[in-house]
C-alpha positions in Angstrom: 14.3 9.4 -2.4 10.9 9.5 -0.8 8.1 7.2 -1.7 4.6 6.9 -0.4 3.5 4.0 1.8 1.3 2.7 -1.1 4.4 2.5 -3.4 6.6 0.7 -0.8 7.5 -2.8 -2.1 8.3 -3.9 1.4 4.7 -3.2 2.5 3.5 -5.3 -0.4 6.3 -7.6 -1.4 6.3 -10.2 -4.1 5.1 -13.5 -2.4 8.0 -15.3 -4.1 10.5 -13.2 -2.2 9.0 -14.2 1.3 10.9 -17.0 3.0 8.5 -17.0 6.0 6.0 -14.7 7.6 4.1 -14.2 10.8 1.1 -12.0 11.6 3.2 -8.8 11.6 6.5 -9.7 10.0 8.2 -11.1 6.8 11.5 -12.9 6.6 13.1 -12.1 3.2 16.5 -12.1 1.7 18.3 -8.9 0.9 19.4 -9.1 -2.7 22.1 -6.4 -2.2 24.0 -7.8 0.8 23.0 -11.5 1.0 21.6 -11.2 4.5 18.1 -12.3 5.6 15.9 -9.4 6.7 13.2 -9.3 9.3 10.7 -6.7 7.9 7.5 -5.5 9.6 4.4 -5.7 7.4 3.4 -2.3 8.7 5.3 0.8 7.3 7.7 1.9 10.0 11.0 3.8 9.3 13.0 2.0 12.0 12.6 -1.0 14.2 12.5 1.3 17.2 9.3 2.7 15.8 7.5 -0.6 16.1 4.4 -0.4 18.4 4.7 -2.0 21.7 2.0 -4.5 21.0 4.1 -6.3 18.3 7.5 -6.3 20.1 7.0 -9.8 21.6 6.2 -11.1 18.1 9.3 -9.4 16.8 11.5 -10.9 19.5 10.0 -14.4 18.8 10.7 -13.9 15.1 14.3 -12.9 15.9 14.8 -15.9 18.2 13.4 -18.3 15.5 15.7 -16.9 12.8 18.7 -17.1 15.2 18.0 -20.8 15.9 17.6 -21.5 12.2 20.8 -19.7 11.2 22.8 -21.3 14.0 21.6 -24.7 13.0 22.5 -24.2 9.4 25.6 -21.9 9.6 26.9 -22.2 13.2 26.6 -18.5 14.0 24.7 -15.3 13.2 24.5 -11.6 14.2 21.8 -9.0 13.8 22.1 -5.3 13.1 20.1 -2.3 12.1 21.4 1.0 10.9 19.3 4.2 10.7 19.9 7.8 9.6 20.5 9.7 6.4 19.1 7.0 4.1 20.9 4.2 5.9 17.6 2.5 6.9 16.8 1.9 3.3 16.4 -1.7 2.3 17.5 -2.6 -1.2 15.2 -5.1 -2.9 15.3 -6.0 -6.5 17.7 -4.1 -8.6 19.0 -1.7 -6.0 15.8 0.4 -5.5 16.1 1.8 -2.0 13.0 2.0 0.2 12.7 3.7 3.6 11.2 0.8 5.5 12.4 -0.7 8.8 14.3 -3.9 8.6 16.7 -6.0 10.8 19.6 -7.7 9.1 20.3 -11.3 10.0 23.8 -12.1 8.9 25.2 -15.7 8.8 28.6 -14.8 10.4 30.4 -14.6 13.7 32.1 -11.4 12.6 32.2 -8.9 15.4 31.3 -5.6 13.8 32.0 -3.7 17.1 35.8 -4.5 16.8 35.8 -2.1 13.8 34.0 0.7 15.7 35.7 4.1 15.6 36.8 5.2 19.1 34.5 8.2 19.1 31.5 5.9 19.3 30.6 4.1 22.6 28.3 1.1 22.4 25.8 0.7 25.2 25.0 -2.8 26.1 21.3 -3.4 26.7 19.3 -6.3 28.0 16.1 -6.0 26.0 14.6 -4.4 22.9 12.7 -2.1 25.3 16.1 -0.7 26.4 17.0 0.0 22.8 13.8 2.0 22.5 14.4 3.8 25.8 18.0 4.7 24.9 16.8 6.4 21.7 15.8 10.0 22.5 13.8 12.2 20.2 14.1 10.0 17.2 17.9 9.9 17.2 19.6 7.7 14.7 21.2 4.6 16.0 23.2 1.5 15.1 21.9 -1.7 16.8 24.0 -4.8 17.0 23.3 -8.2 18.5 26.4 -10.4 18.6 26.8 -14.1 18.2 26.4 -14.6 21.9 23.0 -12.7 22.0 24.5 -9.6 23.6 22.7 -6.5 22.4 24.3 -3.1 21.8 23.0 0.3 20.7 25.1 3.2 19.6 23.4 6.6 19.3 24.6 8.4 16.2 24.5 12.2 16.2 26.1 12.8 12.8 23.7 10.8 10.8 25.9 7.7 10.9 27.0 7.5 7.3 30.7 7.1 8.2 30.0 4.9 11.2 28.1 2.4 9.1 30.7 2.5 6.3 33.5 1.8 8.9 31.7 -1.0 10.6 30.4 -2.8 7.5 33.7 -2.8 5.5 
């Protein structure tokens, strides 16, 4: 499914669905998986497509959300999946929309322990390294564990099975 930017409900969300917002980002809940979502107000297909001038604000939003979830739930992880429709956020009644979003899950679950052996996670220090590790728009799975360690996995086959295996 392909929709235009003007039809994207994540570019123009219902104000009642917004938990918090900053100049360039919304914090909303995903009605399909129960996670919180950090969503850029601008229409980008992946978080790696964010312009450099808003990366600091993105990192500040992620840090704030982590502190809030840790205070309330004890632990949290972040992840983003891209490729073959996997970067579609489901808002409302399952309507998928191609708009960047970062999942914020209230769990200490370590998704990487379920990673098929053919995929090798690369640990990165910063979001800039995530951007630098992604060549020519490759699809990726980004994961930030409960200890703030960041990993990126480049996915050459579109990632459908990778995401299904990890998210079980």
